[in-house]
KEMI-736235 format. One record per residue (C-alpha): residue in three letters; x, y, z. Coordinates in steps of 0.02 Angstrom, whole numbers, padded with zeros to 5 digits, always signed. Layout:
BEGIN
alaXYZ;...
END
This chain:
BEGIN
met+02880+05239+05409;lys+02964+05403+05445;ser+02890+05567+05331;thr+03054+05610+05226;pro+03065+05689+05069;lys+03019+05629+04941;leu+03169+05488+04875;leu+03182+05522+04702;leu+03153+05701+04689;val+03311+05705+04813;ala+03405+05609+04715;leu+03395+05691+04563;ala+03496+05846+04666;leu+03660+05750+04672;ser+03681+05720+04872;ala+03829+05772+04963;pro+03980+05643+05003;ala+03954+05516+05135;ala+03934+05590+05328;phe+04057+05598+05462;ala+04202+05600+05354;gln+04328+05731+05449;thr+04469+05811+05375;gly+04543+05803+05539;asn+04556+05625+05547;tyr+04603+05597+05366;val+04769+05657+05294;asn+04783+05669+05119;phe+04939+05637+05033;glu+04869+05617+04843;ser+04974+05485+04809;pro+04978+05400+04617;gln+04865+05254+04595;val+04964+05153+04468;asn+04878+04978+04445;pro+04748+04996+04559;ile+04634+04857+04496;ala+04650+04669+04451;ile+04587+04522+04417;ser+04604+04365+04500;pro+04696+04222+04387;asp+04532+04111+04391;gly+04427+04255+04331;thr+04314+04250+04474;leu+04366+04397+04572;leu+04380+04590+04545;leu+04521+04664+04655;ala+04530+04835+04699;val+04628+04958+04808;asn+04550+05090+04911;thr+04670+05219+04918;ala+04568+05343+05037;asp+04524+05172+05168;ala+04693+05097+05181;arg+04597+04910+05113;leu+04599+04804+04980;ser+04414+04773+04906;ile+04373+04593+04842;phe+04219+04586+04744;ser+04151+04436+04648;leu+04121+04420+04456;ala+03973+04301+04466;gln+03875+04454+04393;pro+04001+04524+04288;ser+03911+04684+04270;ser+03889+04701+04459;pro+04013+04649+04555;gly+03969+04607+04735;leu+04094+04651+04875;ile+04126+04489+04957;ser+04275+04575+05099;glu+04373+04723+05134;ile+04553+04691+05203;pro+04644+04851+05283;val+04820+04857+05231;gly+04937+05013+05217;val+04950+05180+05194;glu+04885+05240+05038;pro+04879+05075+04917;val+04920+05111+04749;ser+04923+04945+04652;val+04870+04772+04665;arg+04920+04605+04578;ala+04869+04422+04634;arg+04995+04313+04647;thr+04890+04167+04654;asn+04693+04146+04686;asp+04712+04174+04874;glu+04888+04267+04877;val+04870+04450+04838;trp+05012+04586+04834;val+04956+04761+04864;val+05103+04908+04858;asn+05063+05041+04986;his+05155+05194+04921;thr+05144+05310+05092;ser+05199+05148+05177;asp+05339+05125+05088;ser+05277+04929+05087;val+05200+04783+05009;ser+05056+04705+05103;ile+05047+04514+05055;val+04854+04473+05069;ser+04764+04299+05101;ile+04612+04320+05030;ser+04539+04159+05104;gln+04606+04237+05313;gly+04540+04399+05251;ile+04699+04478+05325;val+04882+04530+05299;ile+04994+04390+05338;asp+05160+04473+05292;thr+05217+04665+05275;ile+05385+04696+05153;tyr+05467+04850+05183;cys+05524+04947+05020;lys+05571+05115+05013;asp+05556+05238+04940;glu+05381+05288+04887;pro+05351+05093+04804;cys+05218+05091+04654;asp+05190+04933+04555;val+05222+04745+04575;ile+05234+04597+04462;phe+05276+04424+04461;ala+05405+04346+04334;gly+05569+04246+04308;ser+05599+04055+04330;pro+05608+04049+04482;gln+05468+04168+04513;arg+05496+04314+04595;ala+05407+04469+04645;tyr+05486+04651+04558;val+05417+04825+04648;thr+05477+04989+04588;ala+05521+05102+04716;ala+05493+05258+04614;arg+05589+05401+04727;ser+05767+05277+04752;asn+05746+05268+04579;ala+05755+05078+04583;val+05664+04894+04569;lys+05685+04790+04706;val+05680+04610+04686;phe+05590+04484+04834;asp+05571+04304+04852;val+05392+04280+04823;thr+05405+04111+04963;thr+05510+04185+05087;his+05473+04354+05053;ala+05670+04397+05089;phe+05741+04545+04982;ile+05862+04489+04850;thr+05921+04630+04764;ser+05897+04809+04706;ile+05903+04859+04539;gly+05958+05043+04497;val+05880+05104+04353;phe+05947+05260+04255;gly+05781+05355+04248;glu+05672+05471+04367;asn+05524+05375+04460;pro+05487+05214+04388;arg+05320+05137+04414;ala+05211+05038+04310;leu+05272+04870+04268;ala+05231+04739+04142;ala+05319+04568+04080;ser+05346+04490+03942;ala+05220+04338+03895;asp+05371+04201+03948;gly+05424+04297+04091;ser+05599+04325+04033;his+05581+04512+04035;ile+05497+04635+04154;tyr+05463+04840+04098;ala+05470+04993+04196;thr+05410+05165+04149;phe+05488+05309+04200;ala+05356+05432+04271;gln+05457+05598+04263;ser+05594+05554+04132;gly+05616+05715+04056;asn+05618+05763+03897;arg+05795+05805+03871;thr+05781+05981+03896;thr+05896+06077+04024;ile+05939+06258+04052;ile+06065+06388+03976;pro+06116+06489+04131;ala+06063+06681+04113;thr+06248+06755+04118;leu+06261+06650+03944;ala+06093+06670+03858;pro+06027+06783+03738;pro+05922+06938+03783;gln+05747+06906+03774;ser+05652+06963+03618;pro+05588+07132+03661;pro+05401+07144+03737;thr+05248+07169+03607;asn+05173+07284+03739;pro+05251+07445+03702;asn+05228+07499+03881;leu+05350+07378+03959;pro+05510+07415+03997;ala+05648+07290+03934;pro+05642+07132+04008;pro+05759+07060+04145;gln+05913+06960+04073;val+05857+06766+04102;gly+05902+06582+04072;leu+05872+06493+03912;ile+05766+06331+03893;val+05849+06207+03769;asp+05857+06034+03691;ala+06026+05959+03778;thr+06079+05897+03590;asp+06056+06073+03524;pro+06219+06112+03427;leu+06221+06288+03466;trp+06250+06252+03629;val+06387+06121+03630;ser+06514+06233+03716;phe+06418+06252+03882;ile+06329+06077+03883;lys+06460+05952+03893;phe+06347+05813+03976;thr+06234+05698+03901;met+06051+05665+03937;pro+05977+05482+03885;asp+05819+05546+03906;asn+05758+05344+03950;asp+05594+05319+03955;val+05562+05124+03978;val+05680+05006+04060;glu+05695+04831+04016;ile+05778+04712+04147;ala+05819+04535+04127;thr+05733+04413+04268;ala+05876+04291+04236;thr+06012+04379+04287;asn+05910+04541+04377;thr+06019+04658+04275;val+05952+04796+04149;ser+05964+04740+03970;arg+05889+04881+03887;tyr+05816+05062+03897;phe+05710+05134+03786;pro+05731+05317+03761;arg+05636+05472+03684;val+05471+05395+03734;gly+05368+05528+03823;thr+05423+05662+03972;his+05285+05564+04086;asn+05253+05395+04041;thr+05113+05317+04137;gly+05028+05140+04091;ile+05111+05004+03997;ala+05029+04869+03900;val+05119+04711+03816;his+05034+04656+03660;pro+04980+04496+03680;val+05030+04421+03501;thr+05186+04529+03460;gly+05262+04576+03624;asp+05271+04749+03560;leu+05248+04885+03736;tyr+05122+05012+03710;ile+05159+05168+03840;ser+05026+05300+03877;asn+05122+05467+03896;thr+05112+05646+03893;asp+05258+05753+03810;ala+05299+05917+03860;arg+05315+06062+03760;asn+05431+06181+03868;leu+05537+06195+03731;val+05407+06327+03659;his+05423+06488+03741;phe+05289+06624+03836;glu+05115+06583+03900;pro+05023+06660+03732;asn+05125+06522+03632;val+05088+06369+03738;lys+04911+06421+03791;gly+04808+06264+03775;his+04938+06152+03711;met+05087+06131+03844;val+05093+05952+03824;asp+05030+05821+03699;asn+04930+05669+03749;arg+04998+05504+03655;val+05028+05311+03671;ala+05205+05279+03608;lys+05224+05087+03528;ile+05397+05020+03572;asp+05444+04869+03428;ile+05525+04736+03550;ile+05623+04677+03415;ser+05707+04846+03363;gly+05681+04938+03503;ala+05605+05079+03388;val+05463+05212+03452;ser+05319+05260+03370;asn+05212+05392+03465;phe+05020+05417+03407;asp+04921+05553+03441;leu+04755+05528+03553;asn+04710+05704+03496;pro+04742+05686+03312;gly+04679+05850+03204;thr+04649+05960+03346;asp+04658+06153+03304;tyr+04749+06226+03463;thr+04724+06389+03400;leu+04544+06388+03425;phe+04448+06424+03620;pro+04346+06360+03665;asn+04345+06212+03526;asn+04195+06112+03550;thr+04244+05987+03440;ala+04397+05940+03521;leu+04318+05964+03693;ser+04183+05831+03641;asn+04328+05710+03605;ala+04483+05747+03682;ile+04578+05601+03773;ala+04696+05698+03918;gln+04822+05656+04047;pro+04810+05469+03994;met+04861+05348+04118;gly+04809+05132+04133;ala+04820+05027+03985;val+04758+04871+03943;phe+04752+04750+03785;asp+04604+04627+03767;ser+04668+04442+03734;thr+04665+04465+03552;gly+04771+04630+03525;ser+04650+04696+03411;asn+04587+04820+03555;leu+04684+04922+03677;tyr+04597+05011+03794;val+04673+05183+03889;ala+04614+05270+04024;ser+04616+05477+04007;leu+04623+05547+04175;gly+04579+05703+04116;thr+04414+05697+04023;asp+04338+05536+04101;arg+04361+05434+03947;val+04416+05281+03919;ala+04473+05277+03730;arg+04487+05088+03611;leu+04625+05089+03493;asp+04684+04984+03369;ala+04893+04921+03379;asn+04920+05058+03251;gly+04842+05214+03357;asn+04686+05240+03293;ile+04564+05292+03391;leu+04414+05165+03374;ala+04275+05222+03519;arg+04284+05363+03660;ile+04190+05285+03820;glu+04118+05408+03930;leu+04116+05386+04106;asn+04046+05524+04189;thr+03849+05539+04146;ser+03837+05720+04215;ala+03984+05793+04104;thr+03999+05697+03943;gly+04051+05791+03779;thr+04083+05974+03794;gly+03985+05952+03975;val+04120+05990+04131;asp+04074+05956+04324;pro+04234+05943+04416;arg+04138+05928+04574;his+04089+05753+04533;lys+04242+05692+04412;arg+04263+05509+04407;gly+04457+05535+04354;pro+04503+05355+04292;arg+04680+05279+04323;gly+04677+05079+04309;leu+04607+04963+04184;ala+04555+04783+04210;tyr+04504+04684+04072;ser+04403+04514+04086;ala+04410+04424+03919;ala+04290+04272+03995;asn+04158+04400+04045;gly+04180+04528+03924;arg+04193+04673+04021;leu+04314+04815+04043;tyr+04341+04872+04248;val+04390+05050+04269;gln+04467+05107+04438;asn+04409+05310+04467;arg+04540+05395+04595;ile+04425+05534+04609;ser+04262+05480+04630;asn+04341+05319+04714;ser+04217+05218+04598;ile+04237+05066+04473;ser+04150+05102+04316;ile+04098+04932+04208;ile+04101+04945+04012;his+04011+04799+03890;thr+04162+04784+03770;gln+04054+04703+03658;asn+03967+04878+03625;asp+04078+05019+03707;thr+03948+05047+03839;leu+03946+05110+04019;val+03840+04980+04108;asn+03861+05016+04285;glu+03956+05114+04394;ile+03989+05031+04595;pro+04094+05101+04764;val+04260+05042+04778;gly+04209+04991+04940;gly+04087+04990+05063;tyr+04149+05162+05154;asp+04240+05304+05077;pro+04318+05428+05227;thr+04380+05570+05105;pro+04319+05734+05179;asp+04177+05840+05086;thr+04344+05975+05060;ile+04445+05848+04953;lys+04284+05778+04854;asn+04225+05973+04813;gly+04372+06033+04759;arg+04498+05866+04689;gly+04417+05892+04512;phe+04474+06056+04482;leu+04644+06003+04483;tyr+04636+05873+04374;asp+04501+05930+04246;ala+04562+05934+04061;lys+04389+06003+04016;leu+04409+06165+04110;ser+04556+06189+03973;gly+04465+06265+03806;asn+04509+06110+03716;gly+04523+05971+03826;thr+04683+05946+03813;gln+04757+06002+03975;ser+04732+06019+04166;cys+04836+06103+04311;ala+04900+05914+04358;thr+04975+05911+04177;cys+05128+06007+04237;his+05076+05988+04430;tyr+05090+05799+04413;asp+04985+05721+04551;ala+04995+05895+04626;asp+05184+05872+04626;ile+05310+05947+04517;asp+05368+05896+04330;leu+05565+05905+04361;leu+05545+06034+04233;ala+05562+06214+04190;trp+05429+06321+04102;asp+05452+06487+04008;leu+05269+06555+04066;gly+05306+06747+04028;asn+05207+06861+03926;pro+05278+06982+03799;gly+05109+07059+03784;gly+05073+07064+03974;asp+05074+07221+04100;met+05184+07259+04252;gln+05164+07194+04407;thr+05175+07301+04579;val+05191+07189+04744;gln+05227+07245+04915;ser+05318+07139+05054;thr+05430+07173+05205;val+05596+07110+05230;pro+05679+07075+05384;val+05811+07171+05442;leu+05792+07266+05250;gly+05615+07339+05283;ser+05477+07377+05178;phe+05486+07371+04987;thr+05391+07400+04833;phe+05435+07254+04698;asn+05399+07283+04521;met+05356+07116+04429;his+05391+07107+04223;pro+05281+06992+04133;met+05450+06916+04045;lys+05489+06812+04208;gly+05594+06676+04104;pro+05603+06501+04141;met+05527+06432+04312;thr+05542+06264+04381;thr+05362+06187+04431;gln+05327+06197+04612;thr+05240+06062+04710;leu+05065+06089+04771;lys+05082+05990+04938;gly+05107+06049+05107;phe+05037+06228+05048;asn+04932+06225+05228;asn+05063+06313+05291;ser+05095+06486+05382;gly+05227+06517+05287;gln+05175+06487+05099;val+05103+06638+05031;pro+05134+06739+04937;leu+05165+06605+04788;his+05267+06573+04644;trp+05442+06599+04634;arg+05437+06791+04623;gly+05284+06810+04764;asp+05176+06878+04627;arg+05027+06773+04680;ala+04953+06844+04846;asp+04886+06685+04876;phe+04792+06527+04792;leu+04642+06621+04716;ala+04743+06736+04623;phe+04795+06591+04505;ala+04597+06609+04435;pro+04647+06690+04268;ala+04784+06554+04230;phe+04610+06451+04169;ala+04564+06582+04035;ser+04767+06642+03981;leu+04850+06467+04027;met+04730+06360+03989;gly+04625+06450+03865;gly+04442+06402+03973;thr+04339+06516+04080;gln+04419+06586+04241;leu+04352+06495+04372;ser+04219+06558+04500;ala+04271+06615+04657;ala+04166+06488+04752;asp+04247+06362+04643;met+04424+06423+04676;thr+04377+06408+04831;ala+04353+06243+04852;tyr+04485+06221+04736;arg+04589+06292+04862;asp+04525+06214+05016;phe+04568+06038+04934;val+04747+06098+04901;asn+04765+06157+05074;thr+04742+05963+05135;ile+04869+05884+05036;ala+05011+05820+05126;met+05206+05785+05095;glu+05258+05603+05095;pro+05399+05568+05220;asn+05576+05631+05195;pro+05677+05457+05157;asn+05829+05518+05224;gln+05764+05567+05415;asn+05793+05404+05517;leu+05617+05318+05586;asp+05611+05420+05735;arg+05625+05574+05644;thr+05798+05621+05694;leu+05928+05666+05577;pro+06057+05536+05543;ala+06237+05580+05572;ala+06278+05538+05386;leu+06186+05526+05223;pro+06271+05395+05119;gly+06336+05460+04962;phe+06381+05615+05021;val+06496+05721+05121;gly+06449+05789+05295;asn+06343+05793+05450;pro+06159+05824+05432;gln+06150+05862+05636;thr+06309+05984+05617;gly+06216+06071+05460;gln+06053+06100+05561;ser+06160+06179+05678;thr+06247+06278+05556;phe+06086+06318+05491;asn+05999+06406+05625;thr+06166+06467+05725;asn+06297+06521+05583;gln+06263+06701+05526;tyr+06349+06693+05353;gln+06321+06882+05334;pro+06300+07020+05481;phe+06118+06960+05568;leu+06091+06843+05442;thr+06056+06657+05460;cys+05997+06529+05350;asn+05836+06512+05467;thr+05821+06717+05452;cys+05729+06663+05261;his+05700+06493+05256;thr+05628+06476+05438;ser+05634+06302+05476;thr+05457+06291+05597;thr+05367+06332+05422;gly+05444+06216+05299;gly+05592+06314+05263;gln+05474+06465+05195;ala+05450+06636+05265;ser+05328+06756+05195;phe+05414+06901+05104;ile+05496+06936+04943;ile+05703+06961+04919;pro+05760+07104+04809;ala+05850+07033+04663;ser+06018+07146+04727;ala+06023+07050+04900;leu+06015+06902+04794;gln+06136+06963+04655;glu+05999+06911+04536;ser+05914+07008+04392;gln+05729+06998+04485;asp+05652+06979+04643;phe+05636+06826+04734;asn+05489+06747+04845;val+05588+06630+04980;pro+05554+06456+04947;gln+05497+06314+05054;leu+05647+06170+05071;arg+05531+06010+05101;asn+05566+05932+04945;ala+05771+05966+04896;tyr+05795+05771+04908;gln+05678+05743+04774;lys+05776+05869+04645;met+05951+05778+04649;gly+05936+05700+04485;phe+06021+05856+04362;asn+06219+05843+04326;asn+06293+05951+04231;ala+06484+05915+04245;val+06597+05878+04093;gly+06559+05710+04044;ala+06429+05665+04155;gln+06245+05579+04120;ser+06103+05651+04168;arg+05943+05595+04243;gly+05870+05765+04204;gly+05886+05945+04165;phe+05846+06048+04302;gly+05901+06065+04473;phe+05897+06196+04609;ile+05831+06380+04612;his+05683+06462+04519;asp+05749+06401+04330;gly+05834+06241+04389;ile+06038+06299+04352;asp+06103+06232+04512;thr+06133+06045+04498;asn+06149+06035+04693;leu+06154+06131+04843;phe+06334+06119+04859;thr+06323+06246+04713;phe+06220+06358+04772;leu+06282+06381+04924;thr+06433+06448+04829;lys+06370+06600+04796;pro+06462+06774+04832;val+06281+06809+04941;phe+06322+06666+05067;gly+06484+06737+05138;asn+06575+06650+05258;val+06482+06493+05185;gln+06535+06530+05000;asn+06718+06445+05023;asp+06686+06361+05161;ala+06689+06166+05098;thr+06627+06092+05265;lys+06501+06203+05304;lys+06424+06173+05123;asn+06427+05980+05148;asn+06345+05991+05300;leu+06204+06118+05260;gln+06173+06011+05081;val+06149+05832+05185;phe+06037+05931+05321;leu+05935+06018+05187;leu+05912+05845+05090;cys+05847+05780+05273;phe+05718+05926+05287;asp+05558+05883+05374;thr+05417+05879+05257;gly+05290+05899+05399;thr+05253+05693+05375;ala+05349+05592+05506;pro+05439+05450+05448;gly+05354+05324+05541;val+05193+05369+05472;gly+05137+05219+05384;tyr+05273+05121+05440;ser+05225+04934+05478;arg+05274+04776+05559;thr+05147+04597+05519;val+05185+04485+05701;thr+05151+04300+05685;ser+05194+04156+05808;val+05352+04145+05706;asn+05422+04331+05742;ala+05323+04369+05892;thr+05465+04359+06012;ser+05609+04445+05880;ala+05709+04577+05921;gly+05657+04663+05755;val+05463+04654+05811;ala+05523+04710+05987;thr+05617+04867+05891;asp+05469+04918+05778;val+05361+04904+05923;thr+05460+05013+06043;leu+05488+05132+05903;leu+05308+05160+05845;gln+05239+05169+06042;gly+05371+05286+06055;gln+05325+05394+05903;ala+05151+05394+05955;ser+05213+05462+06145;ala+05300+05617+06041;gly+05156+05655+05955;asn+05233+05597+05794;val+05106+05460+05745;asp+04941+05352+05797;val+04980+05177+05801;ile+04837+05048+05757;ile+04838+04861+05751;lys+04734+04766+05630;gly+04721+04580+05607;arg+04630+04434+05672;val+04666+04406+05853;asp+04578+04253+05931;gly+04524+04200+05791;gln+04402+04364+05754;leu+04464+04509+05643;arg+04498+04637+05756;gly+04572+04826+05767;phe+04654+04910+05904;leu+04735+05108+05948;tyr+04859+05137+06045;gln+04837+05223+06205;thr+04986+05313+06264;ala+04929+05359+06429;gln+04876+05201+06484;asn+05010+05118+06363;asn+04888+04982+06298;tyr+04780+04951+06145;lys+04598+04995+06136;ser+04505+04859+06044;asp+04359+04887+05914;lys+04234+04805+06023;thr+04155+04842+06193;gly+04215+04698+06307;val+04360+04646+06213;gly+04515+04709+06295;pro+04616+04839+06299;tyr+04755+04730+06303;thr+04957+04768+06331;trp+05089+04743+06227;ala+05139+04596+06306;gln+04957+04527+06306;leu+04960+04535+06104;gln+05116+04457+06095;ala+05057+04305+06186;lys+04903+04310+06069;ala+05019+04308+05924;leu+05132+04167+05992;ala+04971+04058+06012;gly+04922+04085+05825;ser+04851+04261+05792;thr+04921+04364+05666;phe+04900+04551+05648;thr+05006+04706+05574;ile+05050+04849+05682;met+05067+05030+05602;gly+05097+05208+05630;val+04965+05320+05538;pro+04956+05493+05523;val+04914+05575+05707;gly+04710+05607+05717;ser+04682+05476+05604;gly+04710+05319+05743;gln+04526+05305+05792;arg+04456+05296+05605;met+04592+05189+05557;gly+04604+05065+05693;ile+04415+05053+05774;asp+04303+05190+05722;arg+04302+05169+05530;asn+04166+05290+05499;met+04180+05403+05637;asn+04004+05366+05691;gly+04054+05336+05885;val+04001+05175+05869;leu+04167+05046+05861;asp+04190+04932+05710;gly+04171+04785+05812;asp+04006+04849+05890;glu+03908+04895+05735;pro+03767+04810+05684;pro+03794+04688+05518;pro+03707+04782+05357;ala+03522+04751+05360;pro+03502+04623+05225;leu+03408+04644+05067;gln+03275+04522+05084;asn+03203+04443+04933;tyr+03010+04383+04914;gly+02897+04319+04777;ser+02977+04259+04621;gly+02987+04336+04415;ser+02825+04284+04304;pro+02817+04216+04191;pro+03004+04137+04169;cys+03018+04162+03972;ala+03178+04075+03989;thr+03273+04112+04142;pro+03181+04211+04279;met+03234+04384+04304;ala+03306+04431+04466;ile+03315+04621+04559;ser+03467+04652+04646;thr+03569+04811+04693;asn+03752+04855+04643;ser+03785+04912+04847;met+03720+04930+05009;pro+03566+05043+05021;ser+03659+05168+05136;ile+03642+05356+05174;gly+03749+05450+05058;asn+03791+05312+04929;asp+03802+05414+04767;phe+03832+05254+04659;phe+03704+05150+04715;ala+03592+05058+04587;phe+03447+04916+04574;thr+03521+04793+04455;cys+03436+04650+04363;thr+03495+04491+04277;asn+03404+04382+04127;ser+03293+04545+04084;ala+03281+04548+03882;pro+03420+04582+03796;ser+03461+04775+03755;ser+03296+04816+03815;leu+03200+04954+03910;ala+03148+04895+04077;leu+03073+04996+04215;thr+03106+04974+04404;leu+02944+05008+04513;val+03028+05069+04695;cys+02883+05105+04825;ser+02846+05129+05009;asn+02752+04945+05036;ser+02739+04779+04955;leu+02617+04661+04907;pro+02706+04491+04950;ala+02560+04384+04888;gly+02582+04485+04726;met+02420+04535+04619;pro+02399+04484+04439;phe+02430+04635+04323;phe+02459+04621+04132;gly+02535+04447+04142;phe+02644+04439+04272;asp+02611+04459+04495;leu+02647+04645+04533;leu+02739+04638+04723;val+02752+04823+04741;asp+02601+04928+04781;leu+02563+05060+04666;ala+02461+05140+04789;ser+02600+05176+04913;pro+02613+05348+04976;glu+02794+05341+04886;val+02822+05268+04721;tyr+02965+05303+04597;pro+02961+05225+04426;leu+03170+05224+04378;asp+03205+05176+04191;met+03326+05030+04184;tyr+03417+05002+04032;ala+03474+04811+03991;asp+03648+04775+03905;pro+03665+04646+03765;ser+03663+04503+03898;gly+03512+04558+03992;phe+03589+04641+04118;gly+03515+04796+04171;val+03546+04959+04281;ala+03435+05076+04346;pro+03551+05203+04479;val+03484+05319+04591;ala+03591+05415+04738;ile+03538+05398+04878;pro+03541+05581+04981;asn+03667+05629+05127;asn+03513+05634+05253;pro+03528+05546+05409;ile+03337+05566+05427;leu+03309+05433+05280;ala+03392+05297+05395;gly+03272+05145+05434;asn+03162+05184+05286;gln+03113+05043+05189;tyr+03063+05019+05017;ser+03013+04881+04900;ala+03077+04862+04723;gln+03022+04741+04559;ala+03086+04762+04391;ile+02983+04758+04246;ser+03039+04716+04062;leu+02969+04712+03894;asn+02990+04547+03833;phe+02900+04457+03693;cys+02904+04297+03747;ala+02786+04346+03906;pro+02591+04311+03857;gln+02572+04506+03865;gly+02735+04567+03816;leu+02811+04606+03985;ala+02905+04518+04117;ala+02943+04560+04291;ser+03069+04500+04438;asn+03062+04448+04627;gly+03020+04570+04747;met+03134+04644+04857;thr+03140+04764+05015;met+03291+04851+05070;thr+03314+04974+05235;leu+03422+05124+05207;thr+03553+05105+05333;met+03700+05243+05400;pro+03859+05211+05316;
END
């Protein structure tokens, strides 16, 4: 045996993430998990999406507190939801791939892929005959598919922003979808009509600039300007018999996430946050930017009742340790137990699960993060619960954690956390993301635990709102910038800046991104550190923490622009708009709207439409100086319509305060010279900007499943030509996953050789024609475009250790020996929750048939005693004279299931080390009060 550091001592120090994960082969889109975990109809299997690894994990629930990983099936890029239609057929929604993977558990592969634009989020089955309903979030539609043929049936347009989570009535006659970015009926009054700001409280400040005003769209003071209506739809009801909208439910919340149907009454319960952006100035919203709630919708009357998840919180006290110990922030997934007596809600922000009654009273708060219970905070090891699955038969609640990529298991009899296991056999998430992601979502970094950066930067993106975060007591700020043509300027920034729309955190790793903020008053991302105190009410992060946070943010990429062609070219027209994007691109780059100035002068197309300088207020004809903003997500901001008599989904559009409803209106400003009155140029520029490249090619994630039925079809030929061409152009890598010649195989397209390298030495490479022939002979596989640099990992070398997936030896089995003694009722049996691989933070020894609710001990030794040695009435099967002996506390739940967690250090030198283990429990039915399990040997393996 190798000489190694003491296993237990090293393990007690939180170990690093798994080895070999490199940022270069992993692209992070920060896709929102919606319903990432589910249970099969017969209750025997747990299904969970491994968003990071683009796989569906299948677990056996034979041991409810320690689900055993059975298989992992590759699906699309960034899966976010899973639903089982039958015990074998599972549908997985892939957010970045714009697809739904239909999986056969028995075959271990995707058997069909449904293309579903744009940014699908969830799927549910309902109606008679049964159909599949998929939310297409960015398209503001619910799309309907035949569950047998998988054919597209219809698209149901819905009037609300970003439909996501789905639920169905008990009889399947209706489905319900939440709107994740529905707004809260607030909108903007232009600066020219708004009253002057109140005088600053800092006497050293000059008069503040004239700015717009955020108001409620129904405010009677502004009826002379607001001649449009905002329905503020938050949940939609669709009748499955006609596939039409039957009702909307407004005024539920600003961001509506989870949805649960009461199993008895049929009432809807919606987890949500409600934005307080009508409150002006940073000091007044400090630590209280939103209310965290659950809404009850009476299914008969439609009446809405909202329950505060943090009742009685004193939002003026910082720090508020009582609030920190109990806060439920950023509520996500919601699920009822079978009786309807208990509603469980996942708290993304504070790593808790809340148990409520049907009247919204909080009955229990269950901690998920053992390193940050109560007031404790540990962003680097945050869990981030998003999805819930309840098993009535087993009395367990399964919680999927997005940030730690793990599943927490709660025993519902006594609200205890009994285990935590990895979502899959491998997590490719790079250290940079693991170390920094928690800082975005951790609400405990606020002074009362009720908000985080992600409260507004929803999943690192925008919330489609404007906020007035000025500070009347603040100070002037001086910023230097050099402006092309005009020269160098000194800008004096007033702290009472007025309403500003939330900007995305995606795509920051770009040379044109700094300075930051609408006014360029943040030199870089690190300059936001003071906001943790001034806005969050917490403590300013250290330089090391801010650096980790910044490095994570720099990994987040934007989704592909859905308005581009799949080959990354611009269309000649955009449905619903006038103008030609191709002509608009030429106008953008070459038309001098003022002497020496083109759009590309400031909004440099090669840096995402941004340049690193501030434009003087006089040049913009504004009251303040403004930074040059990026243009890549313009297509996401078209929900505002303030025309007379119009109905508007949102209340904010373009520019800093969201006053412009569209880009055509923006381009009508006098500053744009020869564009201002030229409708043709404005139309062409608008549609070009709505197609502006996001930095991610549209071919990323695009998939086609190939079978004997369609292998020679024109559609498959077109898609293969498209993907191979995009690979040659450097826009994507191309992989294939599936069953070929009866074996599970992966392939990577090699552009230079025009063939597909397999994941096993001696197999292939194959040309497309050869793979096509194999499909005709019965093989089934899916070809998919993936981010450039990810193909090797996603196609043929999952852990990037240089050994092809097909050449990897099978994981070293865990060997049992001896037997439990004495068998008081049923013998104790020791096992593990996952493979003992290096860097497995969630490894644990488990034991069944221990004494219920008892304290046990797991002995881990470097040597075993296969023959056993009599010891206090049982056979001792581990050698206490070993060079390494580690006693681990094990606690058994009421069913007698025990868990002894021990993170395995991420130290390759440990690979190959062998250990033996035995569990020993207090048990009064044993002759001397002790019972023991069998023995088990394990060999530490590389991940």
